C-alpha positions as CSV (number, residue, x, y, z in Angstrom):
1,M,10.4,41.9,17.5
2,E,11.8,41.0,13.4
3,V,9.7,38.1,11.6
4,M,11.3,36.5,7.9
5,G,12.1,40.1,8.2
6,S,8.8,41.8,8.5
7,S,7.6,43.6,11.8
8,V,4.6,41.1,13.8
9,D,2.1,43.5,13.2
10,D,2.5,42.6,8.9
11,V,2.9,38.7,9.8
12,P,-0.1,36.6,9.9
13,L,-0.2,34.7,14.1
14,T,-0.2,31.3,11.8
15,C,3.3,32.7,10.8
16,V,4.3,33.8,14.4
17,S,3.4,30.9,16.0
18,I,4.9,28.3,13.5
19,K,8.4,30.6,14.2
20,R,8.3,30.4,18.0
21,R,8.4,26.3,17.7
22,D,11.2,27.1,15.8
23,E,13.9,25.8,17.8
24,R,11.8,22.0,17.7
25,K,12.6,22.8,13.9
26,T,16.7,20.6,15.0
27,L,14.4,17.4,15.9
28,S,16.0,14.4,18.7
29,Y,18.6,11.3,18.1
30,L,18.3,12.5,13.8
31,P,22.0,13.1,12.8
32,N,22.2,17.0,10.7
33,R,22.1,16.3,6.7
34,P,24.9,18.2,4.7
35,P,23.1,20.4,2.4
36,V,22.1,19.5,-1.1
37,D,21.2,21.9,-4.4
38,I,20.1,20.4,-6.9
39,E,21.0,21.7,-10.7
40,F,19.5,20.6,-13.8
41,T,20.5,21.8,-17.7
42,D,18.9,21.4,-20.6
43,L,16.2,18.8,-19.6
44,S,13.8,17.8,-22.2
45,Y,11.2,15.2,-21.7
46,T,8.9,13.8,-23.9
47,V,5.8,11.6,-24.1
48,P,4.7,8.9,-26.9
49,Q,1.2,10.4,-28.6
50,G,-0.2,7.7,-30.5
51,R,-0.1,8.6,-34.1
52,K,1.2,11.9,-34.0
53,G,4.9,10.2,-32.9
54,K,5.9,12.2,-29.5
55,K,3.9,15.7,-27.7
56,I,7.2,17.7,-26.3
57,I,6.1,19.0,-22.7
58,L,10.0,20.0,-21.2
59,R,12.2,21.6,-23.6
60,S,15.6,22.5,-22.8
61,V,15.0,23.8,-19.1
62,S,17.6,24.4,-16.8
63,G,17.7,25.6,-12.9
64,L,19.2,25.9,-10.0
65,F,17.2,24.7,-6.5
66,R,19.5,25.7,-3.4
67,S,19.4,24.4,-0.6
68,G,17.9,26.9,2.8
69,Q,15.6,28.2,0.2
70,L,11.8,27.2,-0.1
71,T,11.6,27.3,-4.1
72,A,8.1,27.5,-5.8
73,I,7.8,26.6,-9.5
74,L,4.9,28.5,-10.8
75,G,2.7,27.8,-14.6
76,P,-0.2,27.7,-16.1
77,S,-1.9,25.1,-16.0
78,G,-0.3,22.6,-18.8
79,A,3.0,24.0,-18.3
80,G,4.7,21.5,-17.4
81,K,5.5,22.8,-13.6
82,S,4.3,19.1,-12.3
83,T,6.0,16.7,-14.9
84,L,9.4,18.7,-13.7
85,L,8.8,18.0,-9.9
86,N,8.4,14.7,-11.1
87,V,11.5,14.5,-13.2
88,L,13.7,16.0,-10.7
89,A,12.0,13.7,-8.0
90,G,13.1,10.6,-10.2
91,Y,9.3,9.7,-10.3
92,R,8.9,9.4,-13.2
93,Y,12.4,9.8,-15.5
94,A,12.1,7.8,-18.6
95,G,12.1,9.4,-21.9
96,A,13.9,12.5,-19.6
97,T,17.8,13.9,-21.4
98,G,19.9,16.2,-19.9
99,S,21.7,16.1,-17.2
100,V,20.7,16.6,-13.9
101,L,23.1,17.3,-10.9
102,V,23.7,16.8,-7.0
103,N,26.0,19.1,-5.3
104,G,27.5,19.2,-8.8
105,Q,27.5,15.5,-9.0
106,P,25.3,13.1,-11.9
107,R,22.6,12.4,-10.1
108,N,22.8,9.1,-9.3
109,M,19.2,7.7,-8.8
110,V,19.4,4.9,-6.4
111,Q,21.2,7.0,-3.5
112,F,19.0,10.3,-4.8
113,Q,15.8,8.5,-3.9
114,K,17.5,7.4,-0.3
115,M,18.1,11.2,0.2
116,S,14.6,12.8,-1.0
117,R,10.7,12.2,-0.5
118,Y,8.4,13.0,-2.7
119,I,5.1,14.0,-1.0
120,M,2.4,13.7,-3.7
121,Q,-1.1,15.9,-3.9
122,Q,-2.8,13.7,-3.2
123,D,-3.0,13.2,0.7
124,L,-2.7,9.6,0.8
125,V,-2.8,8.1,4.7
126,Q,-3.7,5.2,6.0
127,P,-7.0,4.7,7.1
128,H,-8.3,3.1,10.4
129,L,-5.2,4.3,11.7
130,S,-4.7,7.6,14.5
131,V,-1.6,10.4,13.8
132,H,-0.1,8.5,16.4
133,E,-0.3,4.9,15.4
134,A,0.4,6.0,11.8
135,M,4.1,8.5,12.8
136,R,4.7,5.0,15.0
137,I,4.2,2.8,12.5
138,A,6.2,5.2,9.8
139,A,9.1,5.3,12.4
140,D,9.5,1.8,12.8
141,L,9.6,1.1,9.5
142,K,12.1,4.0,8.3
143,L,14.1,3.9,11.4
144,G,14.7,0.0,12.6
145,S,16.6,-0.8,15.4
146,E,18.5,2.7,14.8
147,L,16.8,4.0,18.2
148,T,14.8,2.5,20.9
149,K,10.9,2.4,21.3
150,K,11.3,5.2,23.7
151,Q,13.4,7.3,21.5
152,K,11.0,7.0,18.5
153,L,8.0,7.9,20.3
154,T,10.5,11.3,21.2
155,L,10.8,11.6,17.8
156,V,7.1,11.0,17.2
157,D,5.5,13.8,19.6
158,E,8.5,16.7,18.8
159,I,7.1,16.1,14.7
160,I,3.2,16.2,16.2
161,E,3.9,19.3,18.0
162,M,6.1,20.8,15.2
163,L,3.6,20.6,12.7
164,L,0.8,21.7,15.1
165,L,-1.0,18.2,15.5
166,V,-1.2,18.0,19.0
167,K,-4.9,18.1,19.1
168,A,-5.5,15.7,16.3
169,K,-3.0,13.3,17.7
170,N,-5.7,10.7,18.6
171,T,-7.8,10.7,15.8
172,K,-8.2,8.7,13.2
173,T,-6.7,9.4,9.9
174,S,-10.1,9.2,7.6
175,R,-11.8,12.2,10.6
176,L,-8.5,14.5,9.9
177,S,-9.3,17.8,8.2
178,G,-7.5,18.9,4.8
179,G,-5.0,20.7,6.6
180,E,-4.6,18.1,9.1
181,R,-4.5,15.7,6.3
182,K,-1.7,17.4,4.5
183,R,0.4,18.4,7.0
184,L,0.1,14.6,8.6
185,S,2.0,13.3,5.2
186,I,4.9,15.8,5.3
187,A,5.5,14.7,9.0
188,L,5.6,11.0,8.1
189,E,8.0,11.4,5.7
190,L,10.0,14.2,8.0
191,I,10.8,10.8,10.1
192,N,14.1,9.8,9.2
193,N,14.9,13.7,8.5
194,P,15.2,13.7,4.5
195,P,17.7,16.7,3.4
196,V,15.2,17.1,0.1
197,I,11.9,17.0,-0.1
198,F,9.3,17.3,-2.9
199,L,5.2,18.7,-3.3
200,D,3.1,18.3,-6.1
201,E,0.9,21.2,-5.0
202,P,0.7,21.2,-1.2
203,T,-2.1,23.8,-0.9
204,T,-4.8,22.5,-3.7
205,G,-8.3,22.1,-1.6
206,L,-7.2,23.9,1.2
207,D,-8.7,27.1,2.7
208,D,-6.4,30.1,3.0
209,L,-5.3,29.1,7.0
210,S,-4.7,26.2,5.7
211,S,-2.8,27.1,3.0
212,S,-0.8,30.0,4.9
213,Q,0.1,27.5,7.4
214,C,1.3,25.3,5.5
215,I,3.4,27.2,3.2
216,S,5.0,28.9,6.9
217,L,5.7,25.5,8.1
218,L,7.6,24.2,4.4
219,K,9.3,27.9,4.9
220,M,10.5,26.7,8.5
221,L,12.0,23.3,7.3
222,A,13.4,24.7,4.3
223,Q,15.3,27.4,6.7
224,G,16.3,24.1,9.0
225,G,19.2,23.1,6.1
226,R,16.4,20.9,3.5
227,T,16.0,22.3,-0.4
228,V,12.0,22.2,-0.7
229,I,10.6,22.3,-3.7
230,C,7.0,22.5,-4.7
231,S,5.0,22.6,-6.9
232,V,1.7,25.6,-7.1
233,H,-1.0,26.8,-8.6
234,T,-1.9,30.7,-8.0
235,P,-1.2,31.5,-5.0
236,S,-2.0,34.2,-3.3
237,A,0.3,37.4,-3.1
238,K,0.7,36.4,0.7
239,L,2.1,32.9,-0.2
240,F,3.6,34.1,-2.7
241,A,5.7,36.5,-0.7
242,M,7.2,33.1,1.9
243,F,8.8,32.0,-1.1
244,D,12.8,32.2,-1.6
245,H,13.2,31.3,-5.3
246,V,10.0,31.1,-7.8
247,Y,10.6,29.3,-10.8
248,V,8.3,30.2,-13.4
249,V,7.3,27.7,-17.0
250,A,4.9,28.2,-19.4
251,A,4.8,25.9,-22.6
252,G,7.4,23.0,-21.3
253,Q,10.0,26.7,-21.2
254,C,11.7,28.6,-17.7
255,V,10.4,31.9,-18.7
256,F,11.8,33.3,-14.8
257,Q,13.5,32.6,-12.2
258,G,15.2,33.9,-8.9
259,S,13.1,35.9,-6.0
260,G,9.6,36.6,-6.3
261,A,10.6,40.7,-5.2
262,D,12.2,40.7,-8.7
263,I,8.9,39.9,-10.6
264,V,7.7,43.1,-11.0
265,P,10.7,44.7,-12.9
266,F,11.6,41.2,-14.9
267,L,8.4,42.3,-16.3
268,Y,9.3,45.6,-16.7
269,T,12.4,45.2,-18.5
270,V,10.7,42.5,-21.2
271,G,7.8,45.4,-22.0
272,I,4.8,45.5,-19.8
273,E,4.3,46.8,-16.8
274,C,2.2,44.8,-13.5
275,P,-1.2,46.9,-12.6
276,T,-0.6,48.7,-9.5
277,H,-2.3,46.0,-6.2
278,Y,-2.3,43.1,-8.7
279,N,-1.0,40.0,-7.7
280,P,2.7,39.5,-9.4
281,A,2.0,35.9,-9.2
282,D,-1.1,36.1,-11.2
283,F,0.4,38.5,-13.7
284,V,3.3,36.8,-14.5
285,I,1.3,33.0,-15.1
286,E,-1.2,35.6,-17.2
287,V,1.6,37.4,-19.7
288,S,3.6,33.7,-20.0
289,S,0.1,32.5,-21.0
290,G,-0.1,35.2,-23.9
291,E,-3.2,36.8,-22.2
292,Y,-1.4,40.4,-23.2
293,G,0.6,39.5,-26.1
294,D,3.2,37.6,-27.3
295,F,6.0,37.3,-24.2
296,L,6.8,34.6,-24.2
297,E,10.1,34.2,-26.2
298,K,11.5,37.6,-24.9
299,M,10.8,36.6,-21.3
300,V,12.8,32.7,-22.7
301,A,15.8,34.7,-23.3
302,A,15.5,37.1,-20.8
303,V,16.9,33.9,-18.3
304,D,18.1,32.1,-21.0
305,N,15.3,29.5,-20.8
306,G,16.6,29.1,-17.0
307,H,20.6,28.7,-17.8
308,C,20.9,32.3,-15.5
309,Y,20.2,31.0,-11.8
310,C,19.7,34.1,-10.6
311,W,17.8,38.0,-11.3
312,S,17.8,41.1,-9.7
313,Q,16.6,44.8,-10.3
314,R,20.5,45.6,-12.0
315,Y,19.5,43.0,-14.6
316,T,20.3,45.3,-17.8
317,G,18.0,42.4,-20.9
318,S,21.6,40.6,-21.9
319,A,21.3,37.2,-19.9
320,S,24.8,37.3,-20.6
321,H,24.9,39.3,-17.7
322,C,23.8,37.0,-15.4
323,K,26.0,35.6,-12.9
324,I,26.0,31.2,-12.2
325,E,26.7,29.9,-8.8
326,A,29.0,27.1,-8.9
327,N,28.3,24.6,-6.3
328,D,31.1,22.9,-4.4
329,P,30.1,19.3,-4.5
330,T,30.7,17.5,-0.7
331,E,32.4,14.4,-0.2
332,D,28.8,13.5,1.2
333,D,27.9,9.9,-1.1
334,H,24.9,10.0,0.5
335,K,24.0,6.4,1.5
336,L,21.0,7.3,3.7
337,D,19.6,4.2,4.0
338,F,17.7,3.9,6.9
339,S,15.4,1.8,6.2
340,S,14.6,-1.6,8.9
341,S,15.7,-5.4,7.7
342,C,13.2,-7.4,5.8
343,W,12.1,-9.2,8.6
344,Q,11.2,-6.3,10.2
345,Q,9.3,-4.6,7.8
346,I,8.1,-8.1,7.4
347,R,6.6,-7.7,11.1
348,T,6.0,-3.9,11.1
349,L,3.9,-4.5,7.9
350,T,1.9,-7.5,8.7
351,C,0.9,-5.9,12.4
352,R,-0.4,-2.7,10.4
353,M,-2.2,-4.7,7.7
354,L,-4.5,-7.1,10.5
355,L,-5.0,-4.1,13.1
356,Q,-6.5,-2.4,10.2
357,M,-8.4,-4.6,9.4
358,Y,-10.1,-5.6,12.7
359,R,-10.9,-1.7,13.0
360,D,-12.6,-2.1,9.4
361,R,-15.8,-3.1,10.9
362,S,-18.2,-3.2,8.5
363,Y,-16.1,-4.7,6.0
364,L,-16.3,-7.6,8.6
365,Y,-19.6,-7.4,9.5
366,L,-20.3,-7.4,5.6
367,Q,-18.7,-9.8,4.9
368,G,-19.8,-11.6,7.4
369,L,-23.6,-11.7,7.1
370,M,-23.0,-12.7,3.3
371,Y,-21.4,-16.2,4.6
372,L,-23.7,-16.5,7.2
373,F,-26.4,-15.8,4.4
374,L,-24.9,-18.5,2.0
375,I,-25.1,-21.0,5.0
376,F,-28.9,-20.8,5.5
377,I,-29.5,-20.5,1.1
378,I,-27.2,-23.6,-0.3
379,G,-28.1,-25.3,3.3
380,S,-31.6,-24.7,2.7
381,L,-31.0,-25.6,-1.0
382,Y,-28.8,-28.3,-0.5
383,Y,-30.4,-29.9,2.8
384,N,-30.3,-33.6,3.6
385,M,-29.3,-34.7,0.2
386,G,-25.6,-36.2,0.7
387,F,-26.3,-39.6,1.9
388,D,-30.0,-39.8,-0.8
389,G,-29.2,-42.2,-3.4
390,A,-31.7,-40.4,-5.7
391,K,-30.6,-36.6,-4.9
392,Q,-27.3,-37.0,-6.0
393,L,-26.8,-35.2,-9.0
394,Y,-28.1,-32.4,-7.2
395,N,-25.8,-33.5,-4.5
396,F,-23.6,-33.1,-7.3
397,G,-24.8,-29.3,-8.1
398,F,-23.7,-28.9,-4.5
399,C,-20.2,-29.7,-5.1
400,Y,-20.3,-26.8,-8.2
401,T,-22.0,-24.3,-5.8
402,C,-19.1,-25.1,-3.1
403,I,-16.0,-23.6,-6.0
404,I,-18.1,-20.9,-7.1
405,V,-18.5,-19.5,-3.3
406,F,-15.1,-19.7,-3.8
407,L,-14.6,-18.2,-6.8
408,Y,-16.2,-14.6,-6.1
409,L,-16.2,-14.3,-1.9
410,P,-12.7,-14.4,-2.0
411,M,-11.7,-12.3,-5.5
412,L,-14.7,-9.7,-5.5
413,P,-13.6,-7.6,-2.1
414,V,-9.5,-7.3,-3.8
415,L,-11.4,-6.5,-6.7
416,L,-12.8,-4.0,-5.2
417,H,-10.2,-2.2,-2.4
418,F,-7.1,-2.9,-3.5
419,P,-6.9,-0.9,-6.9
420,S,-6.9,2.2,-4.2
421,E,-4.2,0.5,-1.6
422,V,-1.4,0.8,-4.7
423,Q,-2.0,4.0,-4.6
424,L,-0.8,4.3,-1.4
425,L,1.7,1.7,-2.1
426,K,3.5,3.7,-4.5
427,R,3.7,6.6,-2.8
428,E,5.2,4.2,0.6
429,H,7.7,2.3,-2.4
430,F,8.7,5.2,-3.8
431,N,9.9,7.1,-0.5
432,R,11.5,3.9,0.7
433,W,9.2,2.6,3.2
434,Y,10.0,-0.8,3.0
435,S,10.7,-3.4,-0.1
436,L,7.8,-4.4,-2.7
437,R,8.6,-8.0,-1.2
438,A,8.4,-7.1,2.3
439,Y,5.1,-5.7,1.5
440,F,4.3,-9.0,-0.8
441,C,4.9,-11.5,2.3
442,A,3.1,-8.9,4.9
443,L,-0.4,-9.1,2.6
444,S,-0.3,-12.7,1.9
445,I,0.1,-12.9,5.7
446,A,-2.4,-11.1,6.9
447,K,-4.8,-12.5,4.7
448,L,-4.6,-15.9,5.9
449,P,-6.1,-15.3,9.3
450,L,-9.6,-14.1,8.3
451,Q,-9.9,-16.1,5.3
452,I,-9.1,-19.5,6.2
453,F,-11.7,-18.8,9.6
454,I,-15.0,-17.7,7.5
455,G,-13.6,-20.3,5.4
456,T,-13.6,-23.3,7.4
457,V,-16.4,-21.9,9.3
458,Y,-18.7,-21.9,6.0
459,V,-17.8,-25.5,5.1
460,C,-18.0,-27.5,8.7
461,S,-21.7,-25.7,8.2
462,V,-22.6,-26.8,4.7
463,Y,-20.8,-30.1,4.9
464,W,-23.1,-31.1,8.7
465,I,-26.2,-29.3,6.9
466,S,-25.8,-30.8,3.7
467,N,-25.5,-34.4,5.3
468,Q,-22.1,-34.8,3.6
469,P,-20.4,-38.4,4.9
470,L,-19.0,-36.9,8.5
471,E,-15.7,-38.5,8.1
472,L,-13.0,-36.7,8.8
473,A,-10.4,-37.2,6.4
474,R,-13.2,-36.6,4.3
475,L,-14.0,-33.3,5.5
476,C,-10.5,-32.4,5.6
477,Q,-9.7,-32.9,2.2
478,F,-13.4,-31.4,1.1
479,L,-11.7,-28.7,3.2
480,V,-8.5,-28.1,2.2
481,I,-9.7,-28.1,-2.3
482,C,-12.2,-24.8,-0.9
483,L,-9.4,-23.3,1.0
484,L,-7.1,-24.1,-1.9
485,I,-9.9,-22.2,-4.2
486,G,-10.1,-19.4,-2.2
487,F,-6.8,-19.1,-2.1
488,V,-5.8,-18.9,-6.0
489,S,-8.9,-16.9,-6.5
490,E,-7.8,-13.9,-4.3
491,N,-4.4,-14.2,-6.1
492,L,-6.2,-13.7,-9.5
493,G,-7.9,-11.0,-8.2
494,L,-4.4,-9.4,-6.5
495,T,-3.2,-10.0,-10.9
496,I,-6.1,-8.7,-11.7
497,S,-6.1,-5.5,-9.8
498,S,-2.2,-5.4,-9.2
499,R,-2.5,-3.0,-13.4
500,L,-6.0,-2.1,-13.4
501,D,-8.1,0.4,-11.6
502,I,-11.3,-0.2,-9.8
503,V,-13.8,-0.3,-12.7
504,N,-11.7,-2.1,-15.4
505,S,-11.4,-4.1,-12.6
506,I,-14.7,-5.5,-11.6
507,F,-15.5,-5.3,-14.8
508,I,-12.6,-8.1,-16.3
509,G,-13.0,-9.8,-13.3
510,P,-16.2,-11.5,-13.5
511,V,-16.0,-11.9,-17.6
512,L,-12.4,-13.9,-16.9
513,S,-14.6,-16.0,-14.1
514,V,-17.1,-17.3,-16.6
515,P,-15.3,-19.3,-19.0
516,L,-13.4,-20.8,-16.2
517,M,-16.6,-21.6,-15.0
518,L,-17.3,-23.0,-17.8
519,F,-14.5,-25.1,-18.8
520,A,-14.8,-26.6,-15.3
521,V,-17.6,-28.9,-16.1
522,Y,-17.1,-28.9,-19.7
523,G,-17.5,-31.9,-21.7
524,M,-18.8,-34.0,-18.4
525,G,-20.9,-37.2,-19.7
526,A,-20.0,-36.8,-22.7
527,G,-16.6,-38.9,-23.1
528,T,-13.1,-37.8,-23.0
529,T,-12.4,-39.3,-26.6
530,S,-15.2,-37.2,-27.8
531,I,-13.4,-34.2,-26.6
532,P,-11.4,-32.0,-28.9
533,I,-7.7,-31.9,-28.1
534,Y,-7.7,-28.1,-27.5
535,M,-10.8,-28.1,-25.1
536,R,-9.0,-30.5,-22.8
537,V,-5.7,-27.9,-23.0
538,L,-8.5,-25.2,-22.2
539,M,-10.1,-27.1,-19.3
540,C,-6.8,-27.6,-18.0
541,L,-5.9,-23.8,-17.7
542,S,-9.4,-23.9,-15.2
543,Y,-8.4,-24.4,-11.9
544,L,-12.0,-24.7,-11.6
545,R,-11.6,-27.9,-12.8
546,F,-8.7,-29.4,-10.7
547,G,-11.0,-27.6,-7.5
548,F,-14.2,-29.7,-8.3
549,E,-12.9,-32.9,-9.2
550,G,-10.8,-32.6,-5.4
551,L,-14.6,-32.5,-3.8
552,M,-15.7,-35.2,-5.9
553,Y,-13.2,-37.9,-4.7
554,A,-13.5,-35.9,-1.3
555,V,-16.8,-36.4,-0.7
556,Y,-17.5,-40.0,-3.1
557,G,-14.3,-41.5,-4.0
558,N,-11.8,-43.6,-1.4
559,D,-13.8,-46.8,-1.4
560,R,-17.2,-45.0,-0.1
561,S,-19.7,-47.3,0.6
562,M,-23.3,-47.5,-2.0
563,M,-25.9,-44.7,-0.7
564,P,-29.3,-46.1,0.5
565,C,-31.8,-45.5,-2.3
566,P,-35.1,-43.5,0.1
567,P,-38.1,-46.3,-0.1
568,E,-40.6,-44.3,-2.3
569,E,-38.0,-44.6,-5.2
570,I,-38.0,-47.3,-7.8
571,Y,-34.5,-47.1,-8.7
572,C,-31.6,-45.4,-8.3
573,H,-29.2,-45.1,-10.8
574,F,-26.6,-42.8,-8.9
575,R,-26.6,-44.9,-5.8
576,S,-22.7,-46.0,-6.5
577,P,-20.7,-43.4,-6.2
578,K,-18.3,-45.2,-9.1
579,T,-21.1,-44.9,-11.4
580,L,-22.0,-40.7,-10.6
581,L,-17.5,-39.9,-10.8
582,L,-18.0,-42.8,-14.2
583,E,-20.7,-40.5,-15.7
584,T,-19.1,-37.3,-15.3
585,G,-15.7,-38.3,-16.2
586,M,-13.5,-38.5,-13.1
587,E,-13.2,-41.7,-12.3
588,N,-9.3,-41.0,-12.5
589,S,-9.7,-37.6,-10.5
590,N,-6.9,-37.6,-7.4
591,I,-7.2,-35.2,-4.4
592,W,-3.3,-35.2,-4.7
593,V,-3.3,-33.8,-8.1
594,A,-5.6,-31.3,-7.1
595,V,-4.1,-29.9,-4.7
596,L,-1.1,-29.7,-6.4
597,A,-3.1,-28.4,-9.4
598,L,-4.5,-25.7,-7.0
599,T,-0.7,-24.7,-5.5
600,A,1.1,-24.3,-8.6
601,Y,-1.9,-22.2,-9.5
602,M,-1.4,-19.6,-6.7
603,I,2.3,-19.7,-6.9
604,F,1.8,-18.7,-10.6
605,F,-0.8,-15.7,-10.5
606,K,0.7,-14.7,-6.8
607,A,3.9,-14.4,-9.0
608,M,2.1,-12.7,-11.8
609,S,1.0,-9.8,-9.2
610,Y,3.8,-9.1,-8.5
611,F,6.2,-8.8,-11.2
612,L,3.0,-6.7,-12.8
613,L,3.0,-4.9,-9.3
614,R,6.6,-4.0,-9.6
615,W,6.5,-3.5,-13.4
616,R,3.5,-0.9,-12.5
617,L,6.2,0.9,-9.4
618,S,8.9,1.2,-11.7
619,R,10.2,4.6,-12.0
620,H,12.0,3.5,-15.7
621,R,9.5,0.7,-17.3
622,D,12.0,-0.9,-19.8
623,F,9.7,-4.0,-21.1
624,A,8.7,-2.7,-24.3
625,A,6.1,-5.6,-25.4
626,L,3.7,-4.4,-22.3
627,N,4.4,-0.7,-23.4
628,Y,3.6,-1.5,-27.4
629,V,0.4,-3.4,-26.7
630,G,-0.6,-1.2,-24.3
631,R,0.1,1.7,-26.6
632,I,-1.8,0.0,-29.1
633,I,-4.9,-0.3,-27.6
634,K,-4.2,3.5,-26.4
635,T,-4.2,4.4,-30.0
636,H,-6.9,2.5,-31.1
637,F,-9.2,3.7,-28.5
638,N,-8.7,7.2,-28.6
639,F,-9.0,7.0,-33.1
640,T,-12.4,5.4,-32.7
641,Q,-13.1,7.9,-30.0
642,Q,-12.4,10.6,-32.2
643,H,-14.5,9.5,-35.7
644,K,-17.2,8.2,-33.4
């Protein structure tokens, strides 16, 4: 028996075990895909580099990657292999020039993204889900109602078995090993049988055994008729021998393209001999890096910067002898969109988010303890002050404290968690799991139950402990205003963290909160005539001010009766609610104005966060103004750092 052209004794056991599962590579209930060949010609890619102009990453490279082959993109660090992979996958194509053909036809980016999947270097998987649950949810999102529930479960079990994840089937994704997480990342993208798979350094962080299993798996997938392209950083000789096609880049140019077995004779033709028992992959990278002299130009000329699509031992050193094989285009337009309907996506994503929130017990316990702690502290500070005519200024502070609580507690968890969630969103959205609109709707729905529950518990507790007027209408108004402040604060956190990372989000969020709190109470007691017009405008920009006025109206408005003055007090100036509202400048406050203003702010911040997320996930960011401002800030920062 021979496996991959070698005897069983010469092949690692992992390869044999996977080869024995080769009969499972044609999965049940999934249609066969037409072969997809990717050809690119004179592909260049540049990025802006501040005051230095532009930096060239790829320099007019060409190549051909065929279906049924496992292709490796090799090269030294900074050579451009990841950039080439990103451009071919369509992950980054703004700034790229040249042509990319799919089966001989110009690439249609929308259609190409439907039939290709990109597995990034970081193995980002949804936390708090088991392997089987993650696969089942992916099947619901990618296959929709095309298959029955039983057929989906059968398909999921087949992929789990094929990728050697049976033992980890019920294991949480956060407890998987590096190799298991990598195989799970591949398994999630195999749900709808994509004909093209891109992988960015799939063996990074894996040991020799896990790397061998991973590459053997990719070779098996390629033998099933798929086009599998991956960038690899210094593979071992054993792994290097598994690749069907090798593409080597250096300094943004193609220095070799062909079979891995042809690298040694190829180097001999350009004037350098590979030492015996030396890994050809390591040697060609060292040569292209200039370790043995300047052979870069000779290597680029020998393959005509990738225009030579094949190279053999019969190669004479002239690019004119290279034979470029044409690839006939297929009649299939590849409109392979198996996404479920928008409603199905919202339902599935909402269930996934609620399940993960329920299983994140440490966060739930911490948040519950935090609210209980605040109930105890605030209840103790303002105990029984609601009906004390001598302590209404303190009760005024109670209302202000409530808006601070509903400013920070809903916003801070979002600033900490959502930036990492965006990374998962980028992978799943790019691979067409679901639309951004469906994700955003599900996110808004999933966060409501917990926030409403804990917000209601907090408000009812401190409202009763502080002895506020026990009238149902006032309590409901107080609760609605507090919850709306919390919703606005949460969406403000989403707006900030949609564009920034965790460190910057945690810095910007509290900084922006300071002026919001200041303008919420600015000018109270000074009279409206003494406040400049520009300050009034800034005061209106603070949604906390509208919330504060709403709380004051709920407690003191609507013709509330005078409060008793304690016997030990001679005079209680603020025992009349109207007096307190007049002194604070809130005599004209209205609960409906507060509700409408907070609702408008909530919609505004939600729309802003959606806009920023859409811009961040866009492959071709055509918002020139934002790009220009970003480049100015980055250039100024780099210039300052260099001259310190």
